[in-house]
Each structure stands twice: as C-alpha cells, then as structure tokens.
The first five atom37 places (N, CA, C, CB, O) and aatype in JSON, in Angstrom:
{
  "aatype": [12, 11, 15, 11, 9, 18, 10, 13, 0, 10, 10, 10, 17, 0, 9, 5, 16, 16, 12, 0, 0, 14, 14, 3, 11, 3, 15, 9, 2, 5, 11, 19, 3, 6, 12, 9, 15, 0, 9, 1, 1, 9, 11, 0, 0, 18, 5, 9, 1, 11, 5, 2, 9, 18, 2, 8, 10, 5, 5, 16, 1, 5, 0, 10, 15, 11, 0, 16, 3, 10, 6, 16, 11, 19, 2, 10, 10, 9, 5, 11, 3, 0, 10, 5, 5, 5, 10, 11, 15, 10, 0, 3, 6, 6, 0, 15, 2, 9, 9, 11, 2, 10, 11, 10, 13],
  "atom_mask": [
    [1, 1, 1, 1, 1],
    [1, 1, 1, 1, 1],
    [1, 1, 1, 1, 1],
    [1, 1, 1, 1, 1],
    [1, 1, 1, 1, 1],
    [1, 1, 1, 1, 1],
    [1, 1, 1, 1, 1],
    [1, 1, 1, 1, 1],
    [1, 1, 1, 1, 1],
    [1, 1, 1, 1, 1],
    [1, 1, 1, 1, 1],
    [1, 1, 1, 1, 1],
    [1, 1, 1, 1, 1],
    [1, 1, 1, 1, 1],
    [1, 1, 1, 1, 1],
    [1, 1, 1, 1, 1],
    [1, 1, 1, 1, 1],
    [1, 1, 1, 1, 1],
    [1, 1, 1, 1, 1],
    [1, 1, 1, 1, 1],
    [1, 1, 1, 1, 1],
    [1, 1, 1, 1, 1],
    [1, 1, 1, 1, 1],
    [1, 1, 1, 1, 1],
    [1, 1, 1, 1, 1],
    [1, 1, 1, 1, 1],
    [1, 1, 1, 1, 1],
    [1, 1, 1, 1, 1],
    [1, 1, 1, 1, 1],
    [1, 1, 1, 1, 1],
    [1, 1, 1, 1, 1],
    [1, 1, 1, 1, 1],
    [1, 1, 1, 1, 1],
    [1, 1, 1, 1, 1],
    [1, 1, 1, 1, 1],
    [1, 1, 1, 1, 1],
    [1, 1, 1, 1, 1],
    [1, 1, 1, 1, 1],
    [1, 1, 1, 1, 1],
    [1, 1, 1, 1, 1],
    [1, 1, 1, 1, 1],
    [1, 1, 1, 1, 1],
    [1, 1, 1, 1, 1],
    [1, 1, 1, 1, 1],
    [1, 1, 1, 1, 1],
    [1, 1, 1, 1, 1],
    [1, 1, 1, 1, 1],
    [1, 1, 1, 1, 1],
    [1, 1, 1, 1, 1],
    [1, 1, 1, 1, 1],
    [1, 1, 1, 1, 1],
    [1, 1, 1, 1, 1],
    [1, 1, 1, 1, 1],
    [1, 1, 1, 1, 1],
    [1, 1, 1, 1, 1],
    [1, 1, 1, 1, 1],
    [1, 1, 1, 1, 1],
    [1, 1, 1, 1, 1],
    [1, 1, 1, 1, 1],
    [1, 1, 1, 1, 1],
    [1, 1, 1, 1, 1],
    [1, 1, 1, 1, 1],
    [1, 1, 1, 1, 1],
    [1, 1, 1, 1, 1],
    [1, 1, 1, 1, 1],
    [1, 1, 1, 1, 1],
    [1, 1, 1, 1, 1],
    [1, 1, 1, 1, 1],
    [1, 1, 1, 1, 1],
    [1, 1, 1, 1, 1],
    [1, 1, 1, 1, 1],
    [1, 1, 1, 1, 1],
    [1, 1, 1, 1, 1],
    [1, 1, 1, 1, 1],
    [1, 1, 1, 1, 1],
    [1, 1, 1, 1, 1],
    [1, 1, 1, 1, 1],
    [1, 1, 1, 1, 1],
    [1, 1, 1, 1, 1],
    [1, 1, 1, 1, 1],
    [1, 1, 1, 1, 1],
    [1, 1, 1, 1, 1],
    [1, 1, 1, 1, 1],
    [1, 1, 1, 1, 1],
    [1, 1, 1, 1, 1],
    [1, 1, 1, 1, 1],
    [1, 1, 1, 1, 1],
    [1, 1, 1, 1, 1],
    [1, 1, 1, 1, 1],
    [1, 1, 1, 1, 1],
    [1, 1, 1, 1, 1],
    [1, 1, 1, 1, 1],
    [1, 1, 1, 1, 1],
    [1, 1, 1, 1, 1],
    [1, 1, 1, 1, 1],
    [1, 1, 1, 1, 1],
    [1, 1, 1, 1, 1],
    [1, 1, 1, 1, 1],
    [1, 1, 1, 1, 1],
    [1, 1, 1, 1, 1],
    [1, 1, 1, 1, 1],
    [1, 1, 1, 1, 1],
    [1, 1, 1, 1, 1],
    [1, 1, 1, 1, 1],
    [1, 1, 1, 1, 1]
  ],
  "atom_positions": [
    [[12.88, -4.36, 13.62], [11.62, -3.71, 13.85], [10.47, -4.7, 13.68], [11.44, -2.52, 12.91], [9.59, -4.79, 14.53]],
    [[10.5, -5.44, 12.57], [9.42, -6.39, 12.32], [9.4, -7.49, 13.38], [9.57, -7.0, 10.92], [8.34, -7.89, 13.85]],
    [[10.59, -7.98, 13.74], [10.63, -9.05, 14.72], [10.12, -8.56, 16.08], [12.06, -9.61, 14.86], [9.52, -9.33, 16.83]],
    [[10.34, -7.29, 16.38], [9.82, -6.74, 17.63], [8.3, -6.72, 17.6], [10.37, -5.32, 17.87], [7.65, -7.0, 18.6]],
    [[7.74, -6.38, 16.44], [6.28, -6.35, 16.3], [5.72, -7.75, 16.48], [5.87, -5.76, 14.93], [4.72, -7.94, 17.17]],
    [[6.36, -8.74, 15.85], [5.9, -10.12, 15.96], [5.97, -10.59, 17.41], [6.75, -11.04, 15.06], [5.03, -11.21, 17.91]],
    [[7.08, -10.3, 18.07], [7.23, -10.73, 19.46], [6.22, -10.03, 20.37], [8.66, -10.45, 19.94], [5.67, -10.65, 21.28]],
    [[5.98, -8.75, 20.11], [5.01, -8.01, 20.9], [3.61, -8.6, 20.7], [5.02, -6.52, 20.53], [2.87, -8.79, 21.66]],
    [[3.26, -8.89, 19.46], [1.95, -9.48, 19.17], [1.83, -10.86, 19.82], [1.72, -9.59, 17.65], [0.78, -11.2, 20.36]],
    [[2.89, -11.63, 19.76], [2.89, -12.95, 20.38], [2.75, -12.84, 21.89], [4.16, -13.71, 20.01], [2.04, -13.64, 22.52]],
    [[3.42, -11.87, 22.48], [3.32, -11.64, 23.91], [1.9, -11.25, 24.31], [4.32, -10.56, 24.35], [1.36, -11.76, 25.28]],
    [[1.3, -10.33, 23.55], [-0.08, -9.94, 23.83], [-1.02, -11.13, 23.72], [-0.53, -8.84, 22.87], [-1.91, -11.31, 24.56]],
    [[-0.83, -11.93, 22.72], [-1.67, -13.11, 22.54], [-1.5, -14.07, 23.72], [-1.34, -13.83, 21.22], [-2.48, -14.61, 24.22]],
    [[-0.26, -14.27, 24.15], [0.0, -15.18, 25.26], [-0.64, -14.68, 26.55], [1.51, -15.36, 25.46], [-1.21, -15.47, 27.31]],
    [[-0.56, -13.39, 26.79], [-1.17, -12.81, 27.99], [-2.69, -12.99, 27.94], [-0.81, -11.32, 28.13], [-3.31, -13.37, 28.92]],
    [[-3.26, -12.69, 26.78], [-4.72, -12.82, 26.63], [-5.15, -14.27, 26.84], [-5.17, -12.34, 25.24], [-6.15, -14.52, 27.51]],
    [[-4.42, -15.2, 26.29], [-4.76, -16.62, 26.4], [-4.68, -17.1, 27.85], [-3.84, -17.45, 25.52], [-5.56, -17.81, 28.31]],
    [[-3.64, -16.72, 28.55], [-3.47, -17.19, 29.92], [-4.49, -16.55, 30.87], [-2.06, -16.9, 30.41], [-4.87, -17.17, 31.86]],
    [[-4.93, -15.35, 30.59], [-5.91, -14.7, 31.46], [-7.32, -15.2, 31.17], [-5.85, -13.18, 31.29], [-8.16, -15.2, 32.07]],
    [[-7.59, -15.62, 29.98], [-8.93, -16.03, 29.6], [-9.3, -17.39, 30.19], [-9.06, -16.07, 28.09], [-10.42, -17.59, 30.65]],
    [[-8.37, -18.32, 30.19], [-8.65, -19.68, 30.66], [-7.35, -20.33, 31.1], [-9.35, -20.53, 29.56], [-6.27, -19.89, 30.72]],
    [[-7.47, -21.37, 31.9], [-6.24, -22.08, 32.26], [-5.59, -22.64, 31.0], [-6.54, -23.21, 33.28], [-6.29, -23.13, 30.11]],
    [[-4.29, -22.58, 30.92], [-3.61, -23.0, 29.69], [-3.71, -24.51, 29.46], [-2.16, -22.58, 29.74], [-3.5, -25.32, 30.37]],
    [[-4.01, -24.85, 28.24], [-3.99, -26.23, 27.79], [-2.82, -26.33, 26.82], [-5.36, -26.67, 27.11], [-2.83, -25.71, 25.76]],
    [[-1.82, -27.09, 27.2], [-0.56, -27.11, 26.46], [-0.76, -27.45, 24.99], [0.4, -28.1, 27.08], [-0.15, -26.83, 24.12]],
    [[-1.61, -28.42, 24.69], [-1.82, -28.82, 23.3], [-2.5, -27.71, 22.5], [-2.64, -30.1, 23.24], [-2.14, -27.46, 21.35]],
    [[-3.49, -27.05, 23.1], [-4.18, -25.99, 22.36], [-3.28, -24.78, 22.15], [-5.46, -25.57, 23.1], [-3.36, -24.12, 21.12]],
    [[-2.43, -24.5, 23.13], [-1.48, -23.4, 22.97], [-0.51, -23.71, 21.84], [-0.71, -23.14, 24.29], [-0.25, -22.86, 20.99]],
    [[0.02, -24.92, 21.83], [0.94, -25.3, 20.76], [0.26, -25.25, 19.4], [1.49, -26.71, 21.02], [0.86, -24.83, 18.41]],
    [[-0.98, -25.66, 19.36], [-1.73, -25.63, 18.1], [-1.93, -24.18, 17.65], [-3.09, -26.35, 18.26], [-1.77, -23.87, 16.47]],
    [[-2.29, -23.3, 18.56], [-2.48, -21.89, 18.22], [-1.18, -21.25, 17.75], [-3.04, -21.11, 19.43], [-1.17, -20.5, 16.78]],
    [[-0.09, -21.55, 18.43], [1.21, -21.0, 18.02], [1.57, -21.51, 16.63], [2.32, -21.39, 19.04], [2.05, -20.74, 15.79]],
    [[1.34, -22.78, 16.37], [1.6, -23.32, 15.03], [0.75, -22.64, 13.97], [1.34, -24.83, 15.0], [1.24, -22.34, 12.88]],
    [[-0.51, -22.38, 14.29], [-1.4, -21.69, 13.36], [-0.93, -20.26, 13.12], [-2.84, -21.69, 13.89], [-0.96, -19.76, 11.99]],
    [[-0.48, -19.6, 14.19], [0.02, -18.24, 14.06], [1.26, -18.2, 13.17], [0.34, -17.65, 15.43], [1.38, -17.35, 12.29]],
    [[2.17, -19.12, 13.41], [3.4, -19.18, 12.61], [3.07, -19.45, 11.15], [4.35, -20.27, 13.15], [3.66, -18.84, 10.25]],
    [[2.13, -20.34, 10.91], [1.72, -20.64, 9.55], [1.11, -19.41, 8.87], [0.72, -21.8, 9.55], [1.4, -19.13, 7.71]],
    [[0.27, -18.69, 9.59], [-0.35, -17.48, 9.03], [0.71, -16.42, 8.71], [-1.39, -16.9, 10.0], [0.65, -15.78, 7.66]],
    [[1.67, -16.25, 9.61], [2.75, -15.28, 9.38], [3.55, -15.67, 8.15], [3.67, -15.18, 10.62], [3.88, -14.82, 7.33]],
    [[3.87, -16.94, 8.01], [4.64, -17.4, 6.84], [3.89, -17.16, 5.54], [4.98, -18.89, 6.98], [4.49, -16.76, 4.54]],
    [[2.57, -17.41, 5.53], [1.78, -17.18, 4.31], [1.8, -15.71, 3.93], [0.32, -17.65, 4.52], [1.98, -15.36, 2.76]],
    [[1.61, -14.86, 4.91], [1.59, -13.42, 4.64], [2.96, -12.95, 4.15], [1.19, -12.63, 5.91], [3.05, -12.21, 3.17]],
    [[4.0, -13.38, 4.82], [5.35, -12.97, 4.43], [5.69, -13.45, 3.02], [6.38, -13.52, 5.43], [6.33, -12.73, 2.26]],
    [[5.26, -14.66, 2.66], [5.51, -15.18, 1.32], [4.8, -14.33, 0.27], [5.06, -16.65, 1.21], [5.37, -14.04, -0.79]],
    [[3.58, -13.93, 0.55], [2.83, -13.11, -0.4], [3.51, -11.76, -0.6], [1.38, -12.92, 0.09], [3.62, -11.27, -1.72]],
    [[3.96, -11.16, 0.49], [4.6, -9.86, 0.38], [6.01, -9.96, -0.19], [4.65, -9.19, 1.74], [6.5, -9.0, -0.79]],
    [[6.67, -11.08, -0.02], [8.03, -11.24, -0.51], [8.09, -11.1, -2.03], [8.61, -12.59, -0.08], [9.03, -10.52, -2.57]],
    [[7.09, -11.62, -2.71], [7.05, -11.52, -4.17], [6.95, -10.06, -4.59], [5.85, -12.33, -4.74], [7.67, -9.61, -5.49]],
    [[6.08, -9.32, -3.94], [5.91, -7.9, -4.27], [7.18, -7.11, -3.94], [4.72, -7.31, -3.5], [7.6, -6.26, -4.72]],
    [[7.79, -7.41, -2.78], [9.01, -6.7, -2.41], [10.15, -7.02, -3.37], [9.41, -7.07, -0.98], [10.94, -6.14, -3.7]],
    [[10.23, -8.26, -3.81], [11.3, -8.64, -4.73], [11.18, -7.89, -6.06], [11.29, -10.15, -4.97], [12.19, -7.48, -6.63]],
    [[9.96, -7.72, -6.54], [9.75, -6.95, -7.77], [10.24, -5.51, -7.62], [8.28, -6.96, -8.16], [10.87, -4.96, -8.52]],
    [[9.94, -4.92, -6.48], [10.39, -3.54, -6.24], [11.91, -3.5, -6.09], [9.72, -2.96, -4.97], [12.55, -2.59, -6.62]],
    [[12.5, -4.47, -5.38], [13.96, -4.52, -5.25], [14.63, -4.62, -6.62], [14.38, -5.71, -4.37], [15.63, -3.95, -6.89]],
    [[14.08, -5.45, -7.49], [14.65, -5.61, -8.83], [14.58, -4.29, -9.61], [13.91, -6.72, -9.6], [15.54, -3.89, -10.26]],
    [[13.44, -3.64, -9.53], [13.27, -2.36, -10.22], [14.22, -1.31, -9.64], [11.81, -1.88, -10.13], [14.78, -0.5, -10.36]],
    [[14.38, -1.34, -8.33], [15.29, -0.41, -7.65], [16.73, -0.65, -8.1], [15.17, -0.55, -6.12], [17.48, 0.3, -8.32]],
    [[17.12, -1.89, -8.23], [18.47, -2.22, -8.69], [18.7, -1.72, -10.11], [18.72, -3.74, -8.61], [19.76, -1.19, -10.42]],
    [[17.71, -1.89, -10.98], [17.81, -1.4, -12.35], [17.93, 0.12, -12.37], [16.6, -1.85, -13.18], [18.68, 0.69, -13.16]],
    [[17.18, 0.77, -11.51], [17.23, 2.24, -11.42], [18.6, 2.69, -10.95], [16.13, 2.77, -10.47], [19.15, 3.66, -11.47]],
    [[19.15, 2.0, -9.97], [20.49, 2.36, -9.47], [21.55, 2.19, -10.56], [20.86, 1.5, -8.24], [22.44, 3.02, -10.7]],
    [[21.45, 1.1, -11.31], [22.39, 0.89, -12.4], [22.26, 1.97, -13.47], [22.18, -0.49, -13.02], [23.27, 2.48, -13.96]],
    [[21.04, 2.3, -13.83], [20.82, 3.35, -14.83], [21.34, 4.69, -14.31], [19.32, 3.46, -15.18], [21.89, 5.48, -15.07]],
    [[21.17, 4.93, -13.02], [21.65, 6.18, -12.42], [23.17, 6.27, -12.49], [21.18, 6.29, -10.97], [23.72, 7.34, -12.75]],
    [[23.84, 5.15, -12.27], [25.3, 5.19, -12.32], [25.82, 5.39, -13.74], [25.87, 3.9, -11.74], [26.95, 5.85, -13.93]],
    [[25.02, 5.04, -14.74], [25.44, 5.19, -16.14], [24.94, 6.48, -16.77], [24.95, 4.01, -16.94], [25.4, 6.87, -17.84]],
    [[23.99, 7.15, -16.12], [23.4, 8.35, -16.69], [24.43, 9.48, -16.76], [22.18, 8.8, -15.87], [25.27, 9.63, -15.88]],
    [[24.33, 10.26, -17.81], [25.29, 11.37, -17.98], [24.64, 12.74, -17.92], [26.01, 11.22, -19.3], [25.24, 13.69, -17.42]],
    [[23.41, 12.85, -18.42], [22.82, 14.19, -18.41], [22.01, 14.42, -17.13], [21.92, 14.4, -19.64], [21.48, 13.48, -16.52]],
    [[21.95, 15.66, -16.74], [21.36, 16.06, -15.46], [19.89, 15.71, -15.34], [21.55, 17.53, -15.25], [19.44, 15.24, -14.29]],
    [[19.13, 15.94, -16.4], [17.69, 15.67, -16.35], [17.4, 14.18, -16.12], [17.02, 16.14, -17.65], [16.51, 13.83, -15.35]],
    [[18.15, 13.33, -16.77], [17.99, 11.89, -16.6], [18.32, 11.49, -15.17], [18.89, 11.12, -17.59], [17.6, 10.7, -14.56]],
    [[19.41, 12.04, -14.63], [19.8, 11.73, -13.25], [18.73, 12.16, -12.26], [21.13, 12.4, -12.91], [18.41, 11.42, -11.32]],
    [[18.17, 13.33, -12.46], [17.13, 13.83, -11.55], [15.9, 12.91, -11.62], [16.73, 15.29, -11.91], [15.34, 12.55, -10.58]],
    [[15.49, 12.55, -12.83], [14.34, 11.66, -12.99], [14.58, 10.3, -12.33], [14.02, 11.46, -14.47], [13.69, 9.74, -11.7]],
    [[15.79, 9.78, -12.48], [16.12, 8.49, -11.88], [16.17, 8.58, -10.35], [17.47, 7.98, -12.41], [15.77, 7.65, -9.66]],
    [[16.65, 9.7, -9.83], [16.66, 9.89, -8.37], [15.24, 9.96, -7.82], [17.43, 11.16, -8.0], [14.96, 9.43, -6.75]],
    [[14.36, 10.62, -8.54], [12.96, 10.69, -8.13], [12.34, 9.3, -8.16], [12.16, 11.65, -9.05], [11.61, 8.92, -7.25]],
    [[12.64, 8.56, -9.21], [12.12, 7.2, -9.33], [12.66, 6.3, -8.21], [12.48, 6.6, -10.71], [11.93, 5.49, -7.64]],
    [[13.94, 6.46, -7.91], [14.57, 5.68, -6.84], [13.9, 5.98, -5.49], [16.08, 5.96, -6.76], [13.61, 5.07, -4.72]],
    [[13.67, 7.25, -5.22], [13.02, 7.65, -3.98], [11.6, 7.08, -3.89], [12.98, 9.19, -3.87], [11.18, 6.62, -2.83]],
    [[10.88, 7.1, -5.0], [9.52, 6.56, -5.02], [9.54, 5.05, -4.74], [8.84, 6.84, -6.38], [8.68, 4.54, -4.02]],
    [[10.5, 4.35, -5.29], [10.61, 2.9, -5.06], [10.94, 2.6, -3.6], [11.68, 2.29, -5.98], [10.39, 1.67, -3.01]],
    [[11.83, 3.39, -3.02], [12.17, 3.2, -1.61], [10.96, 3.46, -0.72], [13.34, 4.12, -1.21], [10.75, 2.78, 0.28]],
    [[10.17, 4.45, -1.09], [8.94, 4.74, -0.33], [7.95, 3.59, -0.46], [8.3, 6.06, -0.81], [7.27, 3.24, 0.51]],
    [[7.87, 3.01, -1.65], [6.98, 1.86, -1.85], [7.4, 0.7, -0.96], [6.99, 1.42, -3.32], [6.55, 0.01, -0.4]],
    [[8.71, 0.48, -0.82], [9.2, -0.6, 0.04], [8.81, -0.35, 1.5], [10.73, -0.74, -0.08], [8.4, -1.27, 2.2]],
    [[8.95, 0.89, 1.94], [8.58, 1.21, 3.32], [7.09, 1.02, 3.54], [8.99, 2.66, 3.65], [6.67, 0.46, 4.56]],
    [[6.29, 1.49, 2.6], [4.83, 1.34, 2.72], [4.43, -0.12, 2.72], [4.12, 2.08, 1.58], [3.54, -0.54, 3.47]],
    [[5.08, -0.9, 1.88], [4.78, -2.32, 1.8], [5.16, -3.03, 3.1], [5.52, -2.96, 0.62], [4.43, -3.92, 3.55]],
    [[6.27, -2.65, 3.71], [6.68, -3.23, 4.99], [5.66, -2.88, 6.08], [8.09, -2.74, 5.39], [5.32, -3.73, 6.91]],
    [[5.19, -1.65, 6.08], [4.17, -1.25, 7.06], [2.87, -2.02, 6.84], [3.92, 0.27, 6.97], [2.23, -2.47, 7.79]],
    [[2.49, -2.16, 5.58], [1.27, -2.89, 5.24], [1.39, -4.35, 5.66], [0.98, -2.8, 3.73], [0.43, -4.93, 6.18]],
    [[2.56, -4.93, 5.44], [2.79, -6.33, 5.83], [2.67, -6.5, 7.34], [4.18, -6.8, 5.35], [2.0, -7.42, 7.8]],
    [[3.31, -5.63, 8.09], [3.25, -5.71, 9.55], [1.81, -5.54, 10.04], [4.16, -4.64, 10.2], [1.37, -6.25, 10.95]],
    [[1.09, -4.61, 9.45], [-0.3, -4.38, 9.82], [-1.15, -5.61, 9.52], [-0.86, -3.16, 9.08], [-2.0, -6.0, 10.33]],
    [[-0.93, -6.21, 8.38], [-1.67, -7.4, 7.98], [-1.39, -8.56, 8.94], [-1.31, -7.8, 6.55], [-2.3, -9.31, 9.3]],
    [[-0.15, -8.71, 9.34], [0.22, -9.77, 10.27], [-0.48, -9.55, 11.62], [1.76, -9.83, 10.46], [-1.02, -10.49, 12.21]],
    [[-0.45, -8.32, 12.09], [-1.09, -8.02, 13.38], [-2.59, -8.28, 13.31], [-0.82, -6.57, 13.79], [-3.17, -8.84, 14.24]],
    [[-3.22, -7.88, 12.21], [-4.66, -8.13, 12.05], [-4.96, -9.62, 12.09], [-5.17, -7.52, 10.74], [-5.93, -10.04, 12.72]],
    [[-4.13, -10.41, 11.43], [-4.34, -11.84, 11.42], [-4.08, -12.48, 12.77], [-3.47, -12.48, 10.38], [-4.72, -13.47, 13.13]],
    [[-3.15, -11.93, 13.53], [-2.87, -12.47, 14.86], [-4.02, -12.19, 15.81], [-1.57, -11.89, 15.42], [-4.23, -12.94, 16.76]],
    [[-4.76, -11.13, 15.57], [-5.91, -10.82, 16.43], [-7.01, -11.87, 16.27], [-6.46, -9.41, 16.1], [-7.85, -12.02, 17.15]],
    [[-7.0, -12.6, 15.16], [-8.0, -13.64, 14.93], [-7.77, -14.85, 15.83], [-7.99, -14.07, 13.48], [-8.67, -15.66, 16.03]],
    [[-6.57, -14.95, 16.37], [-6.26, -16.1, 17.2], [-6.61, -15.8, 18.6], [-4.82, -16.5, 17.08], [-6.43, -16.64, 19.48]]
  ]
}
C-alpha cells in the first residue's frame, strides 16, 4: 500500500515536471535524489515511533498469553486493539506526511 502511494506520488511529480518545462536530466535526477532523501528522513522518524508501539504490542501479547483471569484478558485485548489502531494511524500519518513533502518538489 505504501509503495503504491510513493509510486503514485512519484508519477504525479514526473507528469507535472514534464508538462511544466522541457526535462533537464540533471535537474530531474537532483529532484529525485532530494525526494528520496526526504522520504528516508520521514520514514526514519516514524520508524522509531512504530518500533516503540511494536515493542509494547509484543509485551501485551506475551502478557495476554500468560493471563489467567478474564478481566485481565479483556483489558489486555483492549490494550492490544488500541496499539494496533495506533500503528494504523501512524502509517496513515506517515504516508500523508510523505505526500505533503513530495508536493514541495
């Protein structure tokens, strides 16, 4: 899904660039390099946040497998669901941030 978004954004950028002016190979390569660099910076920033959630999710799963009473299991399932939702929201936020930054190019 994310790679499709990146490719779509790159395609839109390429179409916009070619329609605006005749292509200059060096400037196109420079813009693509800048885009790749921006994407890597954003992904690195979000990777730290995602890793923290993954770690917490793993701890929750382990606690869930060891839990014996019903109330604890229910609370852990709720916590697990909330963490999974956080991961989805973070992925959406990351994709949105990447697209916003690509519009600057």
